[in-house]
C-alpha positions as CSV (number, residue, x, y, z in Angstrom):
1,X,-4.8,6.1,9.3
2,X,-2.4,4.4,6.9
3,X,-5.0,3.7,4.2
4,X,-6.4,7.3,4.3
5,X,-3.1,8.4,2.8
6,X,-3.5,6.0,-0.1
7,X,-7.2,6.8,-1.0
8,X,-6.4,9.6,-3.4
9,X,-3.6,7.6,-5.1
10,X,-5.8,4.4,-5.4
11,X,-8.8,6.3,-6.6
12,X,-6.7,8.0,-9.3
13,X,-5.3,4.6,-10.3
14,X,-8.7,3.2,-10.7
15,X,-10.2,5.9,-12.8
16,X,-7.1,6.7,-14.8
17,X,-6.0,3.3,-15.9
18,X,-7.6,0.7,-18.1
19,X,-10.3,-1.4,-16.3
20,X,-8.0,-4.2,-15.2
21,X,-4.3,-4.3,-14.7
22,X,-4.4,-8.1,-15.1
23,X,-4.9,-7.5,-18.8
24,X,-8.4,-8.8,-18.9
25,X,-10.8,-6.4,-20.6
26,X,-14.1,-5.7,-18.9
27,X,-17.3,-5.5,-20.9
28,X,-18.4,-1.9,-21.5
29,X,-21.3,-2.2,-19.2
30,X,-19.2,-3.3,-16.1
31,X,-18.2,-0.9,-13.4
32,X,-14.5,-0.1,-13.3
33,X,-12.2,-2.5,-11.3
34,X,-8.6,-3.1,-10.7
35,X,-6.8,-6.1,-9.3
36,X,-3.1,-6.5,-8.9
37,X,-0.7,-8.5,-6.7
38,X,3.0,-8.8,-6.2
39,X,4.9,-11.7,-4.6
40,X,8.5,-11.8,-3.5
41,X,10.4,-14.7,-2.0
42,X,13.8,-14.2,-0.3
43,X,16.1,-16.9,1.2
44,X,19.1,-16.3,3.4
45,X,21.5,-18.5,5.3
46,X,22.2,-18.0,9.0
47,X,25.8,-16.8,9.0
48,X,26.1,-16.2,12.8
49,X,23.9,-16.5,15.8
50,X,24.3,-15.6,19.5
51,X,21.5,-17.3,21.5
52,X,22.3,-15.2,24.6
53,X,22.1,-11.8,23.0
54,X,19.6,-13.0,20.3
55,X,21.7,-11.4,17.6
56,X,21.5,-13.1,14.2
57,X,23.4,-12.4,11.1
58,X,22.0,-13.5,7.8
59,X,23.7,-13.8,4.4
60,X,21.4,-13.1,1.4
61,X,21.6,-14.7,-2.1
62,X,23.8,-11.9,-3.4
63,X,26.3,-12.3,-0.5
64,X,25.1,-9.3,1.4
65,X,24.8,-9.7,5.2
66,X,22.4,-8.1,7.7
67,X,22.5,-8.4,11.5
68,X,19.7,-7.8,13.9
69,X,18.4,-8.7,17.4
70,X,15.5,-11.1,17.4
71,X,12.7,-10.1,19.9
72,X,11.6,-12.4,22.7
73,X,8.3,-13.0,20.8
74,X,10.3,-15.5,18.6
75,X,10.3,-18.3,21.2
76,X,12.0,-20.9,19.1
77,X,15.3,-19.1,18.4
78,X,17.2,-21.8,20.3
79,X,16.3,-24.2,17.5
80,X,18.3,-22.1,14.9
81,X,21.9,-22.7,14.1
82,X,24.6,-21.4,11.7
83,X,23.9,-22.8,8.2
84,X,20.1,-23.0,8.6
85,X,18.0,-21.4,5.8
86,X,15.5,-18.7,6.4
87,X,12.8,-18.2,3.8
88,X,10.5,-15.1,3.8
89,X,7.6,-14.8,1.4
90,X,5.9,-11.4,1.0
91,X,2.7,-10.8,-0.9
92,X,0.8,-7.5,-1.6
93,X,-2.7,-7.5,-3.1
94,X,-4.6,-4.5,-4.2
95,X,-8.2,-4.6,-5.3
96,X,-10.4,-1.5,-6.2
97,X,-13.9,-2.1,-7.3
98,X,-16.9,0.2,-8.0
99,X,-20.4,-1.0,-7.1
100,X,-23.8,0.4,-7.3
101,X,-24.4,1.7,-3.8
102,X,-27.2,0.3,-1.6
103,X,-27.0,3.3,0.8
104,X,-23.7,2.5,2.5
105,X,-21.7,5.4,3.9
106,X,-17.9,5.7,3.4
107,X,-16.0,3.6,6.0
108,X,-12.7,2.0,6.8
109,X,-11.7,-1.1,8.7
110,X,-8.7,-3.3,9.3
111,X,-8.2,-7.0,10.2
112,X,-4.9,-8.7,11.2
113,X,-4.4,-12.4,11.7
114,X,-1.1,-14.1,12.8
115,X,0.2,-17.5,13.7
116,X,3.5,-19.1,14.7
117,X,5.1,-22.4,15.3
118,X,4.6,-24.2,18.6
119,X,7.4,-24.0,21.2
120,X,10.1,-26.5,20.4
121,X,9.5,-26.5,16.6
122,X,11.6,-24.8,14.0
123,X,10.7,-21.1,13.8
124,X,7.9,-20.3,11.5
125,X,5.2,-17.6,11.5
126,X,2.8,-15.7,9.3
127,X,0.9,-12.5,9.5
128,X,-1.8,-11.1,7.2
129,X,-3.1,-7.6,7.4
130,X,-6.1,-6.5,5.4
131,X,-7.3,-3.0,5.1
132,X,-10.6,-2.0,3.5
133,X,-11.7,1.5,2.8
134,X,-14.8,2.7,1.0
135,X,-15.7,6.0,-0.6
136,X,-18.6,7.3,-2.5
137,X,-18.6,9.0,-5.9
138,X,-19.9,12.5,-5.3
139,X,-19.6,14.0,-8.8
140,X,-18.5,13.0,-12.3
141,X,-17.7,15.6,-14.9
142,X,-17.2,13.8,-18.2
143,X,-16.4,17.1,-20.1
144,X,-13.5,17.9,-17.7
145,X,-12.5,14.3,-17.0
146,X,-12.9,14.9,-13.3
147,X,-14.6,13.1,-10.4
148,X,-15.1,13.7,-6.7
149,X,-14.9,11.1,-4.0
150,X,-16.1,11.3,-0.4
151,X,-13.9,9.3,2.0
152,X,-14.5,7.9,5.5
153,X,-13.5,11.2,7.1
154,X,-16.3,13.0,5.2
155,X,-13.8,15.0,3.1
156,X,-14.6,15.3,-0.6
157,X,-11.7,15.6,-3.0
158,X,-11.6,16.1,-6.8
159,X,-9.4,14.0,-9.1
160,X,-8.6,14.1,-12.8
161,X,-9.2,10.9,-14.8
162,X,-7.0,10.0,-17.7
163,X,-9.3,7.3,-19.0
164,X,-12.7,8.9,-19.7
165,X,-14.2,5.4,-20.5
166,X,-14.0,4.5,-16.8
167,X,-15.9,7.7,-15.8
168,X,-18.7,6.7,-18.2
169,X,-19.0,3.3,-16.4
170,X,-19.4,4.9,-13.0
171,X,-22.3,6.9,-11.6
172,X,-22.8,9.4,-8.8
173,X,-23.5,7.6,-5.6
174,X,-21.5,4.5,-6.5
175,X,-19.4,2.9,-3.8
176,X,-15.6,2.5,-4.4
177,X,-14.2,-0.4,-2.3
178,X,-10.5,-0.5,-1.9
179,X,-8.9,-3.6,-0.3
180,X,-5.2,-3.7,0.4
181,X,-3.7,-6.9,1.8
182,X,-0.2,-7.7,3.0
183,X,1.0,-11.1,4.0
184,X,4.3,-12.2,5.3
185,X,5.4,-15.8,6.0
186,X,8.7,-16.7,7.5
187,X,10.2,-20.2,8.1
188,X,13.6,-21.6,9.0
189,X,14.8,-25.0,7.8
190,X,17.8,-27.1,8.8
191,X,20.5,-27.4,6.1
């Protein structure tokens, strides 16, 4: 699974950084947490389009061009013409939080939602993919600045923490909840 690959990295980020990337300082009694997001918006002009072959060429803001064939899933390609503007917004969110565990076992899940414009409208669509993975804190060694996490597969791995203060805020048995969300929205507008 995609998220399993990121569990070690995310866990290390949580327990090796300051409590919050956002710059907010958490009170000493709170469990460690990390929240971050990144948003990018790109616009491009339709430089060329072949409605029969579905090949589209876009020119980006720096003058670079890219060509590709649009799949049949885009049912409103016939509304697009040379000169139209395509806008794509991409957002990533990462949240890692440590909670006192109520007996939950490590687990993983994924949810995807998508939507698109009705047939005959200008092309537009959005997709959101959220992945949640949980792990339990199996061991904390303050002297060595290490901790062990048990993931959804049952595998226990040890990590080194660079921030001993976060280790002091966690406890064996705590639940680490990692939520990773990606969202993409694309729209096309007439010039």
